[in-house]
MARMARRO-484388 format. One line per field, with one value per residue: residue number from 1; z, x, y of N, C-alpha, C in turn. Coordinates in steps of 0.1 Angstrom, whole numbers. Layout:
# MARMARRO-484388
i = [NUM / ...] $
nc3 = [Z / ...] $
nc1 = [X / ...] $
nc2 = [Y / ...] $
cac3 = [Z / ...] $
cac1 = [X / ...] $
cac2 = [Y / ...] $
cc3 = [Z / ...] $
cc1 = [X / ...] $
cc2 = [Y / ...] $
# end
This chain:
# MARMARRO-484388
i = [1 / 2 / 3 / 4 / 5 / 6 / 7 / 8 / 9 / 10 / 11 / 12 / 13 / 14 / 15 / 16 / 17 / 18 / 19 / 20 / 21 / 22 / 23 / 24 / 25 / 26 / 27 / 28 / 29 / 30 / 31 / 32 / 33 / 34 / 35 / 36 / 37 / 38 / 39 / 40 / 41 / 42 / 43 / 44 / 45 / 46 / 47 / 48 / 49 / 50 / 51 / 52 / 53 / 54 / 55 / 56 / 57 / 58 / 59 / 60 / 61 / 62 / 63 / 64 / 65 / 66 / 67 / 68 / 69 / 70 / 71 / 72 / 73 / 74 / 75 / 76 / 77 / 78 / 79 / 80 / 81 / 82 / 83 / 84 / 85 / 86 / 87 / 88 / 89 / 90 / 91 / 92 / 93 / 94 / 95 / 96 / 97 / 98 / 99 / 100 / 101 / 102 / 103 / 104 / 105 / 106 / 107 / 108 / 109 / 110 / 111 / 112 / 113 / 114 / 115 / 116 / 117 / 118 / 119 / 120 / 121 / 122 / 123 / 124 / 125 / 126 / 127 / 128 / 129 / 130 / 131 / 132 / 133 / 134 / 135 / 136 / 137 / 138 / 139 / 140 / 141 / 142 / 143 / 144 / 145 / 146 / 147 / 148 / 149 / 150] $
nc3 = [88 / 95 / 122 / 113 / 99 / 67 / 53 / 24 / -9 / -21 / -22 / -22 / -23 / -8 / 24 / 37 / 55 / 80 / 99 / 102 / 113 / 137 / 150 / 150 / 167 / 191 / 196 / 199 / 177 / 155 / 128 / 95 / 79 / 48 / 38 / 33 / 40 / 25 / 2 / -5 / -27 / -13 / 4 / -9 / -5 / 22 / 19 / 1 / 15 / 36 / 21 / 12 / 36 / 57 / 75 / 69 / 43 / 31 / 5 / -4 / -31 / -37 / -45 / -45 / -57 / -86 / -85 / -100 / -97 / -73 / -82 / -99 / -81 / -68 / -82 / -76 / -48 / -49 / -61 / -40 / -21 / -32 / -29 / -1 / 15 / 41 / 45 / 42 / 19 / 15 / -5 / -17 / -43 / -55 / -78 / -89 / -96 / -79 / -86 / -91 / -101 / -124 / -142 / -156 / -184 / -197 / -177 / -159 / -175 / -179 / -152 / -145 / -164 / -157 / -131 / -135 / -150 / -132 / -112 / -125 / -131 / -105 / -96 / -109 / -93 / -70 / -58 / -41 / -7 / 10 / -2 / -3 / -14 / -8 / -1 / 9 / 28 / 55 / 57 / 51 / 73 / 94 / 87 / 86 / 113 / 124 / 112 / 121 / 148 / 149] $
nc1 = [-12 / -27 / -21 / -27 / -37 / -46 / -68 / -69 / -73 / -81 / -115 / -147 / -150 / -128 / -113 / -92 / -89 / -99 / -80 / -61 / -76 / -83 / -57 / -49 / -68 / -63 / -38 / -42 / -40 / -46 / -69 / -83 / -110 / -122 / -141 / -174 / -204 / -226 / -220 / -220 / -223 / -218 / -197 / -173 / -160 / -150 / -133 / -114 / -103 / -90 / -72 / -56 / -46 / -39 / -12 / -1 / -7 / -23 / -23 / -33 / -36 / -55 / -61 / -88 / -104 / -110 / -101 / -98 / -105 / -91 / -65 / -62 / -65 / -41 / -23 / -32 / -26 / 1 / 7 / -1 / 18 / 42 / 38 / 38 / 63 / 66 / 46 / 37 / 35 / 23 / 24 / 10 / 7 / -10 / -1 / -18 / -52 / -82 / -97 / -124 / -127 / -112 / -129 / -143 / -130 / -125 / -125 / -107 / -84 / -80 / -75 / -52 / -33 / -33 / -24 / 2 / 12 / 9 / 26 / 51 / 54 / 55 / 79 / 97 / 96 / 109 / 129 / 118 / 118 / 96 / 79 / 68 / 71 / 57 / 59 / 39 / 8 / 13 / 38 / 31 / 14 / 32 / 51 / 35 / 28 / 54 / 61 / 41 / 47 / 70] $
nc2 = [144 / 113 / 91 / 62 / 32 / 24 / 1 / -8 / -22 / -55 / -65 / -79 / -114 / -117 / -122 / -111 / -89 / -96 / -111 / -90 / -69 / -81 / -84 / -57 / -46 / -59 / -49 / -22 / -5 / 21 / 20 / 21 / 8 / 4 / -14 / -23 / -40 / -33 / -13 / 22 / 50 / 74 / 69 / 73 / 98 / 97 / 75 / 84 / 105 / 91 / 76 / 96 / 107 / 89 / 75 / 50 / 29 / 1 / -22 / -50 / -72 / -98 / -133 / -138 / -120 / -100 / -74 / -50 / -23 / -17 / -22 / 0 / 21 / 20 / 35 / 61 / 61 / 60 / 85 / 101 / 94 / 103 / 130 / 132 / 121 / 109 / 91 / 56 / 31 / -1 / -29 / -59 / -81 / -107 / -132 / -150 / -162 / -173 / -205 / -203 / -177 / -178 / -189 / -170 / -160 / -136 / -115 / -126 / -127 / -99 / -91 / -105 / -96 / -68 / -70 / -79 / -57 / -35 / -44 / -44 / -16 / -6 / -17 / -1 / 21 / 17 / 32 / 49 / 52 / 49 / 31 / -1 / -34 / -65 / -100 / -116 / -118 / -121 / -110 / -84 / -77 / -78 / -59 / -36 / -33 / -29 / -4 / 12 / 14 / 29] $
cac3 = [85 / 105 / 125 / 111 / 88 / 58 / 48 / 11 / -16 / -25 / -15 / -28 / -15 / 0 / 38 / 42 / 65 / 93 / 108 / 104 / 122 / 150 / 155 / 153 / 179 / 202 / 199 / 200 / 165 / 148 / 114 / 87 / 71 / 39 / 34 / 39 / 34 / 14 / -2 / -11 / -33 / -4 / 11 / -17 / 1 / 33 / 14 / -6 / 26 / 43 / 12 / 12 / 49 / 66 / 75 / 63 / 34 / 27 / -8 / -9 / -42 / -34 / -55 / -44 / -63 / -98 / -79 / -111 / -91 / -64 / -89 / -104 / -70 / -64 / -88 / -68 / -36 / -53 / -62 / -26 / -15 / -37 / -23 / 13 / 17 / 54 / 44 / 37 / 10 / 15 / -15 / -20 / -54 / -58 / -92 / -93 / -92 / -75 / -97 / -94 / -109 / -137 / -151 / -165 / -190 / -200 / -165 / -154 / -183 / -176 / -139 / -145 / -171 / -149 / -119 / -140 / -154 / -120 / -105 / -133 / -129 / -91 / -95 / -114 / -83 / -57 / -52 / -30 / 6 / 16 / -10 / 1 / -20 / 1 / -8 / 15 / 37 / 67 / 57 / 51 / 86 / 102 / 83 / 90 / 128 / 126 / 108 / 130 / 161 / 148] $
cac1 = [-13 / -33 / -14 / -37 / -34 / -57 / -69 / -74 / -70 / -92 / -128 / -154 / -149 / -115 / -114 / -78 / -89 / -103 / -69 / -55 / -84 / -81 / -44 / -48 / -76 / -55 / -26 / -46 / -36 / -57 / -70 / -95 / -115 / -132 / -150 / -187 / -212 / -234 / -212 / -228 / -215 / -213 / -185 / -162 / -153 / -143 / -122 / -104 / -96 / -81 / -61 / -47 / -41 / -34 / 2 / 3 / -17 / -21 / -29 / -31 / -44 / -56 / -66 / -102 / -110 / -104 / -95 / -95 / -106 / -80 / -53 / -62 / -63 / -26 / -17 / -35 / -19 / 15 / 8 / -1 / 31 / 52 / 35 / 41 / 72 / 65 / 37 / 42 / 26 / 27 / 16 / 11 / -1 / -9 / 1 / -28 / -66 / -89 / -102 / -137 / -125 / -107 / -140 / -146 / -118 / -122 / -121 / -95 / -73 / -78 / -70 / -38 / -25 / -32 / -15 / 16 / 16 / 11 / 39 / 63 / 55 / 59 / 93 / 104 / 95 / 114 / 138 / 110 / 120 / 83 / 72 / 72 / 64 / 59 / 56 / 28 / 0 / 20 / 49 / 24 / 9 / 44 / 57 / 26 / 30 / 67 / 61 / 32 / 53 / 82] $
cac2 = [130 / 105 / 79 / 53 / 22 / 22 / -12 / -8 / -34 / -64 / -67 / -90 / -126 / -118 / -119 / -108 / -79 / -101 / -113 / -78 / -62 / -87 / -81 / -43 / -43 / -65 / -41 / -8 / 1 / 28 / 16 / 25 / -3 / 9 / -24 / -22 / -51 / -27 / -1 / 33 / 61 / 85 / 64 / 77 / 109 / 92 / 66 / 93 / 113 / 82 / 73 / 108 / 112 / 79 / 73 / 37 / 24 / -13 / -26 / -63 / -77 / -112 / -141 / -140 / -108 / -95 / -62 / -41 / -10 / -16 / -20 / 13 / 29 / 20 / 47 / 73 / 60 / 63 / 99 / 107 / 90 / 112 / 143 / 131 / 109 / 104 / 80 / 43 / 23 / -15 / -36 / -73 / -85 / -122 / -134 / -160 / -160 / -185 / -213 / -198 / -165 / -182 / -194 / -159 / -158 / -122 / -107 / -132 / -122 / -85 / -89 / -110 / -86 / -56 / -73 / -79 / -44 / -27 / -48 / -39 / -2 / -4 / -20 / 11 / 32 / 12 / 42 / 56 / 45 / 46 / 22 / -15 / -45 / -76 / -113 / -123 / -110 / -122 / -99 / -71 / -74 / -76 / -46 / -25 / -31 / -23 / 10 / 19 / 16 / 37] $
cc3 = [97 / 109 / 125 / 99 / 80 / 52 / 34 / 4 / -19 / -16 / -20 / -18 / -6 / 15 / 45 / 54 / 79 / 102 / 111 / 114 / 136 / 157 / 159 / 165 / 191 / 206 / 199 / 188 / 158 / 133 / 108 / 78 / 61 / 34 / 41 / 32 / 23 / 11 / -9 / -17 / -23 / 5 / 4 / -10 / 13 / 29 / 9 / 5 / 33 / 34 / 11 / 25 / 59 / 64 / 68 / 55 / 30 / 14 / -11 / -20 / -41 / -45 / -55 / -51 / -76 / -94 / -89 / -105 / -81 / -71 / -95 / -93 / -65 / -70 / -81 / -54 / -38 / -54 / -49 / -19 / -19 / -32 / -8 / 16 / 31 / 55 / 40 / 30 / 10 / 5 / -16 / -32 / -57 / -73 / -98 / -89 / -87 / -87 / -101 / -103 / -123 / -147 / -161 / -172 / -193 / -188 / -159 / -162 / -180 / -162 / -139 / -152 / -163 / -137 / -124 / -143 / -142 / -113 / -112 / -131 / -115 / -89 / -100 / -104 / -70 / -51 / -41 / -17 / 13 / 8 / -7 / -7 / -12 / -6 / -2 / 24 / 51 / 68 / 57 / 65 / 95 / 100 / 88 / 105 / 131 / 123 / 117 / 143 / 160 / 145] $
cc1 = [-18 / -24 / -25 / -33 / -47 / -57 / -76 / -72 / -83 / -104 / -134 / -154 / -137 / -118 / -101 / -79 / -91 / -91 / -62 / -63 / -83 / -68 / -44 / -56 / -69 / -44 / -29 / -40 / -47 / -57 / -83 / -98 / -126 / -143 / -163 / -196 / -221 / -228 / -222 / -219 / -210 / -201 / -172 / -154 / -144 / -131 / -111 / -96 / -86 / -69 / -51 / -40 / -36 / -19 / 7 / -9 / -13 / -29 / -26 / -41 / -44 / -62 / -81 / -110 / -103 / -96 / -91 / -95 / -95 / -67 / -51 / -59 / -48 / -19 / -20 / -28 / -4 / 17 / 8 / 12 / 42 / 50 / 39 / 50 / 73 / 55 / 44 / 31 / 31 / 18 / 20 / 2 / 1 / -9 / -10 / -42 / -71 / -95 / -116 / -136 / -120 / -117 / -144 / -133 / -115 / -118 / -108 / -82 / -69 / -71 / -55 / -29 / -23 / -23 / -1 / 21 / 18 / 24 / 51 / 65 / 60 / 74 / 102 / 104 / 101 / 125 / 131 / 111 / 107 / 74 / 77 / 64 / 67 / 54 / 44 / 20 / 6 / 31 / 42 / 20 / 21 / 50 / 48 / 27 / 43 / 67 / 52 / 38 / 66 / 79] $
cc2 = [122 / 93 / 68 / 44 / 21 / 9 / -12 / -21 / -42 / -64 / -79 / -102 / -126 / -114 / -116 / -98 / -85 / -104 / -100 / -70 / -68 / -83 / -66 / -39 / -48 / -56 / -26 / 0 / 8 / 24 / 21 / 13 / 2 / -1 / -23 / -33 / -45 / -13 / 9 / 43 / 72 / 81 / 69 / 88 / 105 / 83 / 75 / 101 / 104 / 78 / 84 / 111 / 101 / 77 / 61 / 32 / 10 / -15 / -40 / -66 / -92 / -120 / -143 / -129 / -104 / -82 / -52 / -26 / -8 / -15 / -6 / 23 / 30 / 32 / 60 / 73 / 64 / 78 / 106 / 105 / 100 / 126 / 143 / 119 / 104 / 92 / 67 / 36 / 9 / -22 / -50 / -76 / -100 / -124 / -144 / -155 / -173 / -192 / -207 / -185 / -168 / -186 / -183 / -155 / -144 / -114 / -113 / -127 / -107 / -83 / -94 / -101 / -73 / -58 / -72 / -65 / -35 / -31 / -43 / -24 / 1 / -7 / -9 / 22 / 28 / 21 / 49 / 47 / 41 / 37 / 8 / -25 / -57 / -89 / -121 / -114 / -110 / -111 / -85 / -67 / -71 / -62 / -34 / -22 / -24 / -8 / 18 / 23 / 23 / 51] $
# end
């Protein structure tokens, strides 16, 4: 297992990674950022390896993205967690979408329903000590640093 924090979760217009990367660099924390300006299919293997092997996986689902792919990936992260209980999975799911995303009623509805469904399923898994649901990005950053340093 890599002593590394995987920065998974929302992409698109979301810029949640920027303050995390800044803090991690200042504190010499090893991290993996799967976000690429121009994503290519060959990145899939590297992403999958980090999802499976990084000690701490972050999955923020922010309001700036429909995040349908990221919501689906949470299930795979949970499977990896059950195989390796020394890992930690930290999840934040925003219950709302930005006004711009609400304009597409079909995608907005799918995203909001999927967010609620994933949250409900995760709450049934809270017996796992290495699964953490947080209420904000600030809580996520704080907990990731605490876990990394223990």
